[in-house]
N, C-alpha and C positions, 0 to 999 in steps of 0.2 A: 159563489162559495158553496161548498157541499157541508153535508152535515158533521159534526165533529166525531172523530171516533171515539167508540167506547173505550172504557180501562182495558187493558189487555189481561184476559185469565190468567192465573197461576197454578199449574203450569197451563204453556198454552199446546195445543198442538200444531206439529212444522210440516210443511210439505216442501221437498226439495223437488225444481221443475229443472231440466236438462235437455235444450236444444242441442239435438246431436244430429252431424252431416259428414259423412265421411271419417269418423271417427274410431274405427275399429282398432285403431292403434292405443289411442289414448282415454277411451271411454270408461274402460274398466276401474283404471287407477281412480279418476273422478266419481267415481260411484263407491268405491271403498273409501274414500274419505268424507263421503256421504255419511255412510251407514257406518261407520267407526266415531261420529260422533257422539259426544255423552252430555246430557241426557239424550238417549237414542228419538232420532227422530221419528216420522209417525206414518208420512208416505215419502215415495220417490217415484216421479214420473219423467222417464226419458221420451222424448217425441223426437221422429225420424221419419225420413220416407220409407214408404213400405217396399220400396225396390233398392234401400239400402242395405243390402247382405252384410256389409263387411260390420258395420256398426250393429245391424239386428243379432249377427252371431256371439257379436262380444258381449252384448245385454242377456243374451239367453241363458246362461248359467244362473246370472242373478235372480233371474223369473222365476226358477226351481228351487232356488237355495234361499229364498227372502222374499216372505209374504207382501212386504213391504214396496218390493219393487213392481213397478207395471210400464209396458211398453206402448205408446200411444201412436199412432198413424199421423203423420204430419206429410201428403202428398207434396211431391216438390223440395220439402227440407226447407225451406224458407225460415233464417229465425224468427221473424216475428210470429208467422204461424205456427211453427213449432213449439214456442212459448205459450201462447194464446191455448194451442190444443193442450199443454201438459199442464196448465193453470185450470182448467177445465177439467180436467181429467181427478182434479184432488179437490180436500175440503177443507183442509187446517186453515185456523185463522191465519198463521204466519207462512208464508211464502218464498223460497231462500233459490233466486236464480244462482246456477251453477254453470257454467261452462264446460262440453265436453274435453278441453284441452286444458282446463284447470284444475286444483286441486285444494281442499279445504283444509288449513290447518287445524290441530285440535283444539275444541272451545271454541270456533269460530259463531257456531250457530248460537251455543249459549250467551256468549257475548253480545250478539247482536240482538237476540230476542230480550235480554236485559236492558240495552239501550234502546228500544223500541220501548219499551215498557217504562224507562226513564224520563222519556223524551216526549213520548206523544207523536213522533214524526209516523209520516206515512212509508218510509222508506229510510234505513240507515246501510251503510256502506263502510267501505275501507278504502284501503291502497293497493294498489295494483303493482307487485314485485315482480318486475322482470328477472328470470333466472337465465343465466348462460357464462359459464365461465371462460370461454374461449373462442377464439373465430370473430365473424363479423356478426353474430350473435350476441355475443360479450359486448362489442362495440354500439351494437344499439341498444343494448339495456343499459350502458352506462350513457348513450344519449338520451332515453326516455326520464333518466332521471335527472337530468340535469335542467336547470331553470329553463335553459337557451333553447332545450328542447320539449319540455313540458309546458313553459309559457305558464308556470303559475299554476295550474290546474290540482286542487287539493288532493285528488286521490292520484294524484304522482308523485308530489314533493309536500302535502299538506302535514302539519306535525300540531296543529291546534282542532279539538273538537268544534263541531257547531253545524250550523246550517250553510248548504254550499246547491249550486245550481244542480251537481251529477256526483255521481260515485260509480264505483267500480262493481259492476252486477247488480247485487242489490239484496238487501231483507227486506220483505215487504208486509205490510198489512192488509190480509185480502179485501176488506172492505174498500179502503183505500184504492187498490188496481181496479175494484169491479166499479167503484163510484166514477172512474176518469176514462172506463171500457177498454182496460189492458192495454198490450202494446200496439202501435198503429199498424196496420195490417199492409201499409204500402213503404215503411220504412225497411229495406232492403239493409243498411248501416246506421248508425247513429242512434237505434231504435231507444236504447238507455238515456239518453241525453232528453231525446224528443219526449218519452214518456215522464222522464222527471220535472219538467217544465210543467208538463200538465197537470202532476201531483202538490208543484207547490204552489201554481196557479188557482187548484181549487179548494187550497188551503192544508193540504195533507206535507208538512214539512220534510226536505230531504234531509240528512243526518249525516256528516262524517263523524267515523269513529276512528281515530287512526289507531287504534290499538287492533283494530281488525285489518289483516291484509290476505290476500290470495295470490297465488306466485303465478305468472304468466312467462310463457316461452316466445319470444320476439321471434322475428323473420332472419333467416340464416342467408340472405344473399341481398344484392342492391336492388334487383329486381324486383323480389318480393315484398321487400319495402317499399319499394315507389308504386308499386300496384297498390300495396296495403292504404298508404296515406293518401295518394290519388283517390280513392273511393271516400276516406273520410272525408278530405276535404270536399268534396261534391255532393256528398249525402250531409255534412254540416251545410251548405247551401240549402238543401233542402228544410233543412230547420230551421235556419233563417228565413225562410219565405211562410214558413208555418207559423211562427215565433218571433215577430222581427225585433223585439225589445230582447231579446236573449241574445243577441251578438255581441261580443265582449272584444277590447281591445286587443288582446291576447291572438284573439280568432281572426282579426284581420290583419295582421301581423306577416304571417305567409302572403295573402296577394297582393299588400303593397310591397313589400321585398321583392318578389316575380315582377309585378309591373315596371318598378323602378329599375330592374335589371333589363328589363326589354326596353324600356325607353332608351336607356344610356346607349344598349345595343342600335337600336334604330337613328338615333341622333348620330351616330359613330359613322352609321351606314351614309345616310343623307349629306352629312357637312363633313365628314372626312377628320371630325374629331373624336379619333380613338382615343386620346388621352382620358376621354371621359368614360367609355366603358372600361378602358384598363383599370383607371381608379376605381368604380364603382367594384370589380369585380375584385381587386386587390384587396380593396377596403373590406370586403365580405370575406376574403379569404382569411385574412388576418384575424377578424372577428372568431371564424369557426374554430382556426389553430388554439387562439388563445379559451374558446369556451370548450375544445377537445383535453386540451392542457388540463385544464379545472376538472373535469369528470371522467377524464379515464383512469381506471385503475394502475396502470402504467405505463412507460415511457413509448413501450412499442406501440402502444392503444390508441396513442392520441391521432394521427394521420386516420384510421380507419373509423374512431370516433367523429371526427370533422365529419369525414364522407357521410357517415350517416344520418348526422345534425342537416348536413345541405340536402339529403336526399328527402329527410323529412319536411324539411322547409319548402323545399320547390316542389315536392307533389302534391304534397297539401295545397300549398299556392294556386299551382294550375289546376289542380280538382275544381279549387272553389271559384277561380276563372270563369274553368270551363261550362260550370252550369249545370243546373239537376240532369241526371237521367230522364229521358224520354218519358218513361213510364213513373217516375216520381211523381206523389202526392202533392195538388195545387192547397194554396193556404187558406180553402173554405175550412178544412178540419179544425183550426186553431181557435183556442176560447180567451188564451190569456191577451190578445192585443184586440180586441172587439169593442 
């Protein structure tokens, strides 16, 4: 158990940290939403690979126009390395994580800082709000906000404030971040959830505030969505190895589903009982269509939403079952399960 956090000063200095990779098209919008916060933030650090010319060119005008903005080198551009580099380049008591593809709504920082002060939490965050009006991205947005797709994760569907396992992005007390060693440098994905588990284990609560929300732009194709969720599943397996007690039933559902479908198929192949595999597939398809009908914003989006849900389930489950990447960290860093 780490030392309790002292009361947050009023006013508190605030730093926004932005890990940016191939973000030349979007990082300027993200920075404007950070710099337009009221009251103004004190520091903004963008960390990216020195060879990422498109991102650096997009940030360059801000460096000359606003002394609060600085560019930090993060060779390789990996997200945990970029986050740690940006955090180290700032000094403010409050650290706001902002993705280069996200946008902070007006009043976000002020509300988050007030919540930190009121709750004594080490990190506060809110909802991830998928923004897409049409096409497959719109179906993905509907699927992400469905309980059948989100699995009950508070940052996707939550409505009540309180302590949670993890939140989207995050607004941190610097002392809490430093006490647990910042972002795990080995976590290419799922680094937020892994960090939040260490914060909670160290006695720094992670607090969900539904009034906080950040726009998120979903993937626009089945292939891109499958690749994304396959990585999510593989890296959640890494987090489970680091923190065994963190695994939840909702996270076991996709690998159990994939295993059940594969077992039904194998049984059909070896026994000739194809009705078993057909029954499993049809039953799952009916559930997908029912969930799509409930989540889709219009009737024509029901089937695309069902496809998005199936892609999320199967890719995540296959990723989890395929195991961690070769370069993934082992369980020696975990502190909550010793």
